[in-house]
C-alpha positions as a Python dict, from the first residue, in 0.01 Angstrom:
ca = {
    (1, 'M'): (0, 0, 0),
    (2, 'I'): (275, -30, -260),
    (3, 'T'): (403, 298, -396),
    (4, 'K'): (487, 356, -762),
    (5, 'R'): (854, 368, -670),
    (6, 'E'): (840, 34, -486),
    (7, 'N'): (653, -121, -778),
    (8, 'S'): (910, 19, -1022),
    (9, 'E'): (1198, -110, -809),
    (10, 'S'): (1035, -454, -785),
    (11, 'R'): (994, -462, -1163),
    (12, 'A'): (1357, -362, -1211),
    (13, 'E'): (1469, -647, -982),
    (14, 'L'): (1257, -895, -1177),
    (15, 'V'): (1398, -773, -1507),
    (16, 'R'): (1758, -802, -1381),
    (17, 'A'): (1691, -1163, -1274),
    (18, 'M'): (1564, -1266, -1620),
    (19, 'P'): (1777, -1442, -1880),
    (20, 'S'): (1926, -1186, -2122),
    (21, 'R'): (1684, -1259, -2410),
    (22, 'E'): (1379, -1219, -2187),
    (23, 'R'): (1536, -914, -2023),
    (24, 'G'): (1577, -748, -2364),
    (25, 'R'): (1214, -824, -2447),
    (26, 'A'): (1093, -681, -2113),
    (27, 'L'): (1300, -366, -2159),
    (28, 'L'): (1168, -322, -2514),
    (29, 'K'): (811, -369, -2387),
    (30, 'D'): (875, -97, -2126),
    (31, 'S'): (1015, 128, -2399),
    (32, 'I'): (710, 68, -2617),
    (33, 'E'): (468, 140, -2331),
    (34, 'T'): (650, 461, -2237),
    (35, 'A'): (678, 585, -2595),
    (36, 'Y'): (319, 489, -2674),
    (37, 'S'): (183, 678, -2373),
    (38, 'F'): (381, 991, -2454),
    (39, 'L'): (318, 992, -2828),
    (40, 'H'): (-50, 900, -2794),
    (41, 'Q'): (-110, 1191, -2558),
    (42, 'K'): (85, 1440, -2771),
    (43, 'R'): (-80, 1319, -3093),
    (44, 'N'): (-426, 1375, -2946),
    (45, 'V'): (-341, 1731, -2848),
    (46, 'Y'): (-166, 1795, -3181),
    (47, 'I'): (-451, 1683, -3406),
    (48, 'H'): (-707, 1889, -3216),
    (49, 'S'): (-495, 2201, -3174),
    (50, 'S'): (-549, 2511, -3384),
    (51, 'L'): (-251, 2691, -3228),
    (52, 'D'): (66, 2687, -3439),
    (53, 'W'): (291, 2755, -3141),
    (54, 'Q'): (140, 2459, -2954),
    (55, 'K'): (197, 2229, -3251),
    (56, 'D'): (555, 2354, -3281),
    (57, 'D'): (613, 2285, -2910),
    (58, 'I'): (480, 1932, -2950),
    (59, 'E'): (699, 1869, -3255),
    (60, 'Y'): (1002, 1990, -3059),
    (61, 'A'): (916, 1774, -2755),
    (62, 'I'): (868, 1465, -2972),
    (63, 'A'): (1194, 1524, -3162),
    (64, 'S'): (1378, 1550, -2829),
    (65, 'F'): (1208, 1233, -2707),
    (66, 'V'): (1299, 1048, -3027),
    (67, 'D'): (1666, 1147, -2979),
    (68, 'E'): (1664, 947, -2654),
    (69, 'M'): (1436, 664, -2769),
    (70, 'S'): (1550, 303, -2791),
    (71, 'H'): (1716, 259, -3131),
    (72, 'E'): (1549, -79, -3168),
    (73, 'L'): (1206, 74, -3115),
    (74, 'L'): (1277, 371, -3341),
    (75, 'D'): (1387, 135, -3618),
    (76, 'A'): (1068, -67, -3575),
    (77, 'I'): (836, 232, -3609),
    (78, 'S'): (1027, 450, -3856),
    (79, 'G'): (1064, 214, -4147),
    (80, 'G'): (1427, 325, -4164),
    (81, 'R'): (1347, 694, -4226),
    (82, 'A'): (1609, 913, -4060),
    (83, 'D'): (1372, 1211, -4043),
    (84, 'F'): (1085, 1015, -3890),
    (85, 'L'): (898, 1235, -3636),
    (86, 'R'): (1140, 1518, -3720),
    (87, 'D'): (997, 1640, -4051),
    (88, 'H'): (751, 1927, -4000),
    (89, 'K'): (564, 1852, -4323),
    (90, 'R'): (509, 1485, -4235),
    (91, 'F'): (480, 1514, -3858),
    (92, 'Q'): (107, 1445, -3820),
    (93, 'E'): (131, 1146, -4054),
    (94, 'D'): (440, 1016, -3870),
    (95, 'I'): (303, 1048, -3519),
    (96, 'T'): (-23, 881, -3622),
    (97, 'K'): (172, 596, -3784),
    (98, 'A'): (397, 559, -3476),
    (99, 'V'): (100, 535, -3240),
    (100, 'E'): (-75, 280, -3465),
    (101, 'I'): (235, 61, -3490),
    (102, 'M'): (296, 68, -3115),
    (103, 'E'): (-71, -16, -3048),
    (104, 'K'): (-26, -326, -3264),
    (105, 'M'): (300, -412, -3088),
    (106, 'L'): (137, -387, -2746),
    (107, 'S'): (-171, -577, -2862),
    (108, 'H'): (49, -854, -3005),
    (109, 'D'): (232, -876, -2673),
    (110, 'K'): (-95, -917, -2484),
    (111, 'D'): (-211, -1187, -2728),
    (112, 'E'): (113, -1381, -2673),
    (113, 'L'): (74, -1366, -2296),
    (114, 'G'): (-280, -1500, -2313),
}
């Protein structure tokens, strides 16, 4: 049985062996999948929560995540807005938009692969 770590290490070896253009695309795809999973989960909790402290915690966690996110991915989902996913008043709208855009990105990737 292959462990998650072995699978991750195998994927990393494959990515390193790719030509640089393909490697960049594979790394971006990984970034999209990771960000999508995290934001999708947090969005679902956020939109159903009635607890202000829980929503604040989610906003803080997402802002911290965005600080470390791939700049290429952030540019693609933010429309160039510097406060994207960091503005309390627009947070629910932003996180919903981010999830929708990444769903399309991942769907497009699957369509290209057949």
